[in-house]
Gaussian input, Z-matrix of N, CA and C with variables (Angstrom, degrees):
# hf/3-21g

backbone

0 1
 N
 C     1     B1
 C     2     B2     1     A1
 N     3     B3     2     A2     1     D1
 C     4     B4     3     A3     2     D2
 C     5     B5     4     A4     3     D3
 N     6     B6     5     A5     4     D4
 C     7     B7     6     A6     5     D5
 C     8     B8     7     A7     6     D6
 N     9     B9     8     A8     7     D7
 C    10    B10     9     A9     8     D8
 C    11    B11    10    A10     9     D9
 N    12    B12    11    A11    10    D10
 C    13    B13    12    A12    11    D11
 C    14    B14    13    A13    12    D12
 N    15    B15    14    A14    13    D13
 C    16    B16    15    A15    14    D14
 C    17    B17    16    A16    15    D15
 N    18    B18    17    A17    16    D16
 C    19    B19    18    A18    17    D17
 C    20    B20    19    A19    18    D18
 N    21    B21    20    A20    19    D19
 C    22    B22    21    A21    20    D20
 C    23    B23    22    A22    21    D21
 N    24    B24    23    A23    22    D22
 C    25    B25    24    A24    23    D23
 C    26    B26    25    A25    24    D24
 N    27    B27    26    A26    25    D25
 C    28    B28    27    A27    26    D26
 C    29    B29    28    A28    27    D27
 N    30    B30    29    A29    28    D28
 C    31    B31    30    A30    29    D29
 C    32    B32    31    A31    30    D30
 N    33    B33    32    A32    31    D31
 C    34    B34    33    A33    32    D32
 C    35    B35    34    A34    33    D33
 N    36    B36    35    A35    34    D34
 C    37    B37    36    A36    35    D35
 C    38    B38    37    A37    36    D36
 N    39    B39    38    A38    37    D37
 C    40    B40    39    A39    38    D38
 C    41    B41    40    A40    39    D39
 N    42    B42    41    A41    40    D40
 C    43    B43    42    A42    41    D41
 C    44    B44    43    A43    42    D42
 N    45    B45    44    A44    43    D43
 C    46    B46    45    A45    44    D44
 C    47    B47    46    A46    45    D45
 N    48    B48    47    A47    46    D46
 C    49    B49    48    A48    47    D47
 C    50    B50    49    A49    48    D48
 N    51    B51    50    A50    49    D49
 C    52    B52    51    A51    50    D50
 C    53    B53    52    A52    51    D51
 N    54    B54    53    A53    52    D52
 C    55    B55    54    A54    53    D53
 C    56    B56    55    A55    54    D54
 N    57    B57    56    A56    55    D55
 C    58    B58    57    A57    56    D56
 C    59    B59    58    A58    57    D57
 N    60    B60    59    A59    58    D58
 C    61    B61    60    A60    59    D59
 C    62    B62    61    A61    60    D60
 N    63    B63    62    A62    61    D61
 C    64    B64    63    A63    62    D62
 C    65    B65    64    A64    63    D63
 N    66    B66    65    A65    64    D64
 C    67    B67    66    A66    65    D65
 C    68    B68    67    A67    66    D66
 N    69    B69    68    A68    67    D67
 C    70    B70    69    A69    68    D68
 C    71    B71    70    A70    69    D69
 N    72    B72    71    A71    70    D70
 C    73    B73    72    A72    71    D71
 C    74    B74    73    A73    72    D72
 N    75    B75    74    A74    73    D73
 C    76    B76    75    A75    74    D74
 C    77    B77    76    A76    75    D75
 N    78    B78    77    A77    76    D76
 C    79    B79    78    A78    77    D77
 C    80    B80    79    A79    78    D78
 N    81    B81    80    A80    79    D79
 C    82    B82    81    A81    80    D80
 C    83    B83    82    A82    81    D81
 N    84    B84    83    A83    82    D82
 C    85    B85    84    A84    83    D83
 C    86    B86    85    A85    84    D84
 N    87    B87    86    A86    85    D85
 C    88    B88    87    A87    86    D86
 C    89    B89    88    A88    87    D87
 N    90    B90    89    A89    88    D88
 C    91    B91    90    A90    89    D89
 C    92    B92    91    A91    90    D90
 N    93    B93    92    A92    91    D91
 C    94    B94    93    A93    92    D92
 C    95    B95    94    A94    93    D93
 N    96    B96    95    A95    94    D94
 C    97    B97    96    A96    95    D95
 C    98    B98    97    A97    96    D96
 N    99    B99    98    A98    97    D97
 C   100   B100    99    A99    98    D98
 C   101   B101   100   A100    99    D99
 N   102   B102   101   A101   100   D100
 C   103   B103   102   A102   101   D101
 C   104   B104   103   A103   102   D102
 N   105   B105   104   A104   103   D103
 C   106   B106   105   A105   104   D104
 C   107   B107   106   A106   105   D105
 N   108   B108   107   A107   106   D106
 C   109   B109   108   A108   107   D107
 C   110   B110   109   A109   108   D108
 N   111   B111   110   A110   109   D109
 C   112   B112   111   A111   110   D110
 C   113   B113   112   A112   111   D111
 N   114   B114   113   A113   112   D112
 C   115   B115   114   A114   113   D113
 C   116   B116   115   A115   114   D114
 N   117   B117   116   A116   115   D115
 C   118   B118   117   A117   116   D116
 C   119   B119   118   A118   117   D117
 N   120   B120   119   A119   118   D118
 C   121   B121   120   A120   119   D119
 C   122   B122   121   A121   120   D120
 N   123   B123   122   A122   121   D121
 C   124   B124   123   A123   122   D122
 C   125   B125   124   A124   123   D123
 N   126   B126   125   A125   124   D124
 C   127   B127   126   A126   125   D125
 C   128   B128   127   A127   126   D126
 N   129   B129   128   A128   127   D127
 C   130   B130   129   A129   128   D128
 C   131   B131   130   A130   129   D129
 N   132   B132   131   A131   130   D130
 C   133   B133   132   A132   131   D131
 C   134   B134   133   A133   132   D132
 N   135   B135   134   A134   133   D133
 C   136   B136   135   A135   134   D134
 C   137   B137   136   A136   135   D135
 N   138   B138   137   A137   136   D136
 C   139   B139   138   A138   137   D137
 C   140   B140   139   A139   138   D138
 N   141   B141   140   A140   139   D139
 C   142   B142   141   A141   140   D140
 C   143   B143   142   A142   141   D141
 N   144   B144   143   A143   142   D142
 C   145   B145   144   A144   143   D143
 C   146   B146   145   A145   144   D144
 N   147   B147   146   A146   145   D145
 C   148   B148   147   A147   146   D146
 C   149   B149   148   A148   147   D147
 N   150   B150   149   A149   148   D148
 C   151   B151   150   A150   149   D149
 C   152   B152   151   A151   150   D150
 N   153   B153   152   A152   151   D151
 C   154   B154   153   A153   152   D152
 C   155   B155   154   A154   153   D153
 N   156   B156   155   A155   154   D154
 C   157   B157   156   A156   155   D155
 C   158   B158   157   A157   156   D156
 N   159   B159   158   A158   157   D157
 C   160   B160   159   A159   158   D158
 C   161   B161   160   A160   159   D159
 N   162   B162   161   A161   160   D160
 C   163   B163   162   A162   161   D161
 C   164   B164   163   A163   162   D162
 N   165   B165   164   A164   163   D163
 C   166   B166   165   A165   164   D164
 C   167   B167   166   A166   165   D165
 N   168   B168   167   A167   166   D166
 C   169   B169   168   A168   167   D167
 C   170   B170   169   A169   168   D168
 N   171   B171   170   A170   169   D169
 C   172   B172   171   A171   170   D170
 C   173   B173   172   A172   171   D171
 N   174   B174   173   A173   172   D172
 C   175   B175   174   A174   173   D173
 C   176   B176   175   A175   174   D174
 N   177   B177   176   A176   175   D175
 C   178   B178   177   A177   176   D176
 C   179   B179   178   A178   177   D177
 N   180   B180   179   A179   178   D178
 C   181   B181   180   A180   179   D179
 C   182   B182   181   A181   180   D180
 N   183   B183   182   A182   181   D181
 C   184   B184   183   A183   182   D182
 C   185   B185   184   A184   183   D183
 N   186   B186   185   A185   184   D184
 C   187   B187   186   A186   185   D185
 C   188   B188   187   A187   186   D186
 N   189   B189   188   A188   187   D187
 C   190   B190   189   A189   188   D188
 C   191   B191   190   A190   189   D189
 N   192   B192   191   A191   190   D190
 C   193   B193   192   A192   191   D191
 C   194   B194   193   A193   192   D192
 N   195   B195   194   A194   193   D193
 C   196   B196   195   A195   194   D194
 C   197   B197   196   A196   195   D195

   B1=1.4439
   B2=1.5194
   B3=1.2927
   B4=1.4607
   B5=1.5113
   B6=1.2842
   B7=1.4643
   B8=1.5153
   B9=1.3110
   B10=1.4564
   B11=1.5200
   B12=1.3160
   B13=1.4637
   B14=1.5232
   B15=1.3147
   B16=1.4668
   B17=1.5150
   B18=1.3008
   B19=1.4623
   B20=1.5196
   B21=1.3058
   B22=1.4629
   B23=1.5270
   B24=1.3244
   B25=1.4584
   B26=1.5283
   B27=1.3053
   B28=1.4549
   B29=1.5221
   B30=1.3142
   B31=1.4579
   B32=1.5275
   B33=1.3107
   B34=1.4602
   B35=1.5237
   B36=1.3211
   B37=1.4615
   B38=1.5308
   B39=1.3080
   B40=1.4675
   B41=1.5151
   B42=1.3357
   B43=1.4641
   B44=1.5178
   B45=1.3186
   B46=1.4545
   B47=1.5223
   B48=1.3169
   B49=1.4625
   B50=1.5280
   B51=1.3056
   B52=1.4609
   B53=1.5343
   B54=1.3226
   B55=1.4698
   B56=1.5236
   B57=1.3372
   B58=1.4648
   B59=1.5268
   B60=1.3281
   B61=1.4660
   B62=1.5293
   B63=1.3110
   B64=1.4676
   B65=1.5219
   B66=1.3224
   B67=1.4694
   B68=1.5195
   B69=1.3247
   B70=1.4611
   B71=1.5274
   B72=1.3251
   B73=1.4595
   B74=1.5256
   B75=1.3204
   B76=1.4728
   B77=1.5267
   B78=1.3209
   B79=1.4666
   B80=1.5220
   B81=1.3218
   B82=1.4527
   B83=1.5209
   B84=1.3169
   B85=1.4633
   B86=1.5380
   B87=1.3229
   B88=1.4664
   B89=1.5261
   B90=1.3301
   B91=1.4655
   B92=1.5317
   B93=1.3136
   B94=1.4624
   B95=1.5309
   B96=1.3272
   B97=1.4742
   B98=1.5293
   B99=1.3273
   B100=1.4554
   B101=1.5368
   B102=1.3357
   B103=1.4630
   B104=1.5280
   B105=1.3225
   B106=1.4667
   B107=1.5238
   B108=1.3267
   B109=1.4706
   B110=1.5229
   B111=1.3322
   B112=1.4639
   B113=1.5303
   B114=1.3245
   B115=1.4522
   B116=1.5211
   B117=1.3168
   B118=1.4664
   B119=1.5271
   B120=1.3265
   B121=1.4596
   B122=1.5209
   B123=1.3108
   B124=1.4648
   B125=1.5317
   B126=1.3162
   B127=1.4632
   B128=1.5206
   B129=1.3067
   B130=1.4645
   B131=1.5180
   B132=1.3160
   B133=1.4575
   B134=1.5193
   B135=1.3088
   B136=1.4556
   B137=1.5221
   B138=1.3243
   B139=1.4579
   B140=1.5182
   B141=1.3133
   B142=1.4642
   B143=1.5200
   B144=1.3477
   B145=1.4657
   B146=1.5126
   B147=1.3247
   B148=1.4508
   B149=1.5185
   B150=1.3233
   B151=1.4550
   B152=1.5181
   B153=1.3166
   B154=1.4576
   B155=1.5183
   B156=1.3149
   B157=1.4544
   B158=1.5225
   B159=1.3188
   B160=1.4654
   B161=1.5200
   B162=1.3361
   B163=1.4660
   B164=1.5261
   B165=1.3391
   B166=1.4628
   B167=1.5335
   B168=1.3240
   B169=1.4668
   B170=1.5221
   B171=1.3308
   B172=1.4632
   B173=1.5294
   B174=1.3316
   B175=1.4605
   B176=1.5286
   B177=1.3156
   B178=1.4612
   B179=1.5320
   B180=1.3195
   B181=1.4637
   B182=1.5298
   B183=1.3378
   B184=1.4652
   B185=1.5280
   B186=1.3292
   B187=1.4635
   B188=1.5077
   B189=1.3304
   B190=1.4597
   B191=1.5232
   B192=1.3385
   B193=1.4696
   B194=1.5169
   B195=1.3341
   B196=1.4642
   B197=1.4978
   A1=108.28
   A2=116.53
   A3=119.05
   A4=110.14
   A5=114.28
   A6=120.62
   A7=107.31
   A8=115.51
   A9=119.69
   A10=109.51
   A11=116.72
   A12=118.98
   A13=111.03
   A14=114.55
   A15=119.84
   A16=108.71
   A17=115.89
   A18=118.95
   A19=109.68
   A20=116.16
   A21=121.96
   A22=111.73
   A23=118.06
   A24=119.06
   A25=112.45
   A26=120.20
   A27=120.94
   A28=111.93
   A29=118.15
   A30=121.71
   A31=110.31
   A32=115.73
   A33=120.33
   A34=108.34
   A35=117.95
   A36=119.60
   A37=111.34
   A38=115.95
   A39=121.43
   A40=110.76
   A41=116.06
   A42=121.26
   A43=109.18
   A44=114.63
   A45=122.00
   A46=109.61
   A47=116.42
   A48=119.67
   A49=106.74
   A50=117.33
   A51=120.61
   A52=109.68
   A53=117.45
   A54=120.82
   A55=111.65
   A56=116.28
   A57=120.20
   A58=111.00
   A59=117.49
   A60=121.55
   A61=110.59
   A62=116.68
   A63=120.53
   A64=110.50
   A65=116.48
   A66=120.76
   A67=112.05
   A68=117.40
   A69=119.88
   A70=113.06
   A71=117.79
   A72=120.60
   A73=113.78
   A74=117.09
   A75=122.31
   A76=111.70
   A77=115.90
   A78=121.92
   A79=107.17
   A80=116.65
   A81=121.07
   A82=112.14
   A83=115.22
   A84=122.24
   A85=112.39
   A86=117.05
   A87=121.23
   A88=110.64
   A89=116.62
   A90=120.12
   A91=110.67
   A92=117.08
   A93=120.96
   A94=110.10
   A95=116.93
   A96=120.23
   A97=111.07
   A98=117.18
   A99=120.53
   A100=110.10
   A101=116.19
   A102=120.37
   A103=111.51
   A104=116.15
   A105=120.42
   A106=109.96
   A107=116.98
   A108=121.11
   A109=112.29
   A110=117.35
   A111=121.72
   A112=111.66
   A113=116.88
   A114=120.85
   A115=113.58
   A116=117.31
   A117=120.98
   A118=112.69
   A119=116.96
   A120=122.27
   A121=108.54
   A122=115.80
   A123=122.16
   A124=108.44
   A125=115.67
   A126=119.91
   A127=110.71
   A128=114.28
   A129=122.81
   A130=106.87
   A131=115.71
   A132=120.49
   A133=107.52
   A134=116.03
   A135=121.88
   A136=105.55
   A137=115.38
   A138=119.30
   A139=107.89
   A140=116.36
   A141=120.85
   A142=112.75
   A143=115.83
   A144=120.35
   A145=111.90
   A146=115.45
   A147=121.90
   A148=107.38
   A149=116.57
   A150=121.36
   A151=109.35
   A152=115.55
   A153=122.38
   A154=107.14
   A155=117.12
   A156=119.10
   A157=110.05
   A158=115.32
   A159=120.94
   A160=110.06
   A161=116.36
   A162=120.68
   A163=111.83
   A164=117.15
   A165=119.14
   A166=111.58
   A167=117.07
   A168=119.91
   A169=109.88
   A170=116.51
   A171=121.05
   A172=110.60
   A173=117.44
   A174=121.66
   A175=110.86
   A176=116.99
   A177=120.55
   A178=110.24
   A179=116.62
   A180=120.95
   A181=110.80
   A182=116.34
   A183=120.48
   A184=112.49
   A185=117.00
   A186=120.96
   A187=113.96
   A188=117.41
   A189=121.32
   A190=109.51
   A191=117.65
   A192=119.16
   A193=110.68
   A194=116.64
   A195=120.21
   A196=111.04
   D1=120.09
   D2=178.41
   D3=-108.18
   D4=145.79
   D5=177.79
   D6=-108.28
   D7=120.65
   D8=179.45
   D9=-80.48
   D10=140.56
   D11=178.58
   D12=-65.88
   D13=144.15
   D14=177.17
   D15=-119.46
   D16=156.98
   D17=178.71
   D18=-77.37
   D19=155.11
   D20=-176.26
   D21=-62.70
   D22=-30.23
   D23=-177.38
   D24=-77.56
   D25=-7.59
   D26=177.24
   D27=-96.67
   D28=-7.78
   D29=179.27
   D30=-84.73
   D31=129.75
   D32=176.08
   D33=-82.27
   D34=142.11
   D35=179.86
   D36=-67.41
   D37=145.45
   D38=175.76
   D39=-84.42
   D40=-28.60
   D41=-177.79
   D42=-154.12
   D43=160.28
   D44=179.50
   D45=-123.99
   D46=145.91
   D47=168.87
   D48=-70.33
   D49=168.97
   D50=179.85
   D51=-60.21
   D52=-44.17
   D53=179.78
   D54=-62.26
   D55=-44.26
   D56=179.35
   D57=-64.81
   D58=-40.76
   D59=179.60
   D60=-63.17
   D61=-37.68
   D62=176.75
   D63=-62.63
   D64=-43.25
   D65=-178.64
   D66=-66.17
   D67=-48.88
   D68=-174.57
   D69=-73.75
   D70=-23.18
   D71=-177.12
   D72=-105.23
   D73=-12.55
   D74=-175.30
   D75=61.40
   D76=30.22
   D77=175.72
   D78=-102.79
   D79=136.86
   D80=179.53
   D81=-68.18
   D82=154.94
   D83=-177.17
   D84=-58.73
   D85=-45.46
   D86=-178.73
   D87=-63.36
   D88=-45.15
   D89=179.66
   D90=-66.95
   D91=-35.61
   D92=177.52
   D93=-61.32
   D94=-45.18
   D95=177.51
   D96=-65.02
   D97=-33.99
   D98=176.77
   D99=-63.37
   D100=-43.78
   D101=177.90
   D102=-62.85
   D103=-37.41
   D104=176.88
   D105=-64.10
   D106=-47.06
   D107=-179.10
   D108=-64.64
   D109=-30.04
   D110=177.78
   D111=-79.20
   D112=-7.86
   D113=-179.48
   D114=81.01
   D115=15.10
   D116=-178.52
   D117=-86.69
   D118=-11.10
   D119=175.17
   D120=-125.45
   D121=136.49
   D122=179.42
   D123=-86.85
   D124=125.89
   D125=-178.74
   D126=-124.43
   D127=157.73
   D128=173.46
   D129=-128.41
   D130=135.39
   D131=174.36
   D132=-99.82
   D133=124.12
   D134=174.69
   D135=-122.75
   D136=105.32
   D137=-171.53
   D138=64.33
   D139=-126.58
   D140=177.60
   D141=-92.41
   D142=-8.56
   D143=-177.31
   D144=-78.48
   D145=138.47
   D146=173.11
   D147=-105.17
   D148=120.57
   D149=178.65
   D150=-114.29
   D151=134.22
   D152=179.26
   D153=-100.82
   D154=126.36
   D155=-178.24
   D156=-66.15
   D157=139.44
   D158=179.87
   D159=-61.58
   D160=-36.70
   D161=179.92
   D162=-60.17
   D163=-45.00
   D164=-177.58
   D165=-72.60
   D166=-34.01
   D167=177.36
   D168=-66.57
   D169=-43.29
   D170=178.43
   D171=-63.09
   D172=-42.21
   D173=179.43
   D174=-63.11
   D175=-39.51
   D176=178.69
   D177=-62.97
   D178=-46.85
   D179=-178.53
   D180=-65.34
   D181=-37.91
   D182=-178.96
   D183=-80.84
   D184=-5.21
   D185=177.84
   D186=80.01
   D187=19.20
   D188=179.30
   D189=-95.17
   D190=145.09
   D191=175.77
   D192=-70.66
   D193=146.72
   D194=178.49
   D195=-91.75

């Protein structure tokens, strides 16, 4: 099984930084942190960075439970 290389612009992100998540979702930073604290968004901490999984952000926008 061979995997053909793909260009970087065809890869969907696995996670977004808080700033990126605000931009792509049009949700304000404060409300985004509120959603994180309520457990409505799945996050990963890598060092000091908080990353929001693309799957959970998409589910929130589509109205699906995570």
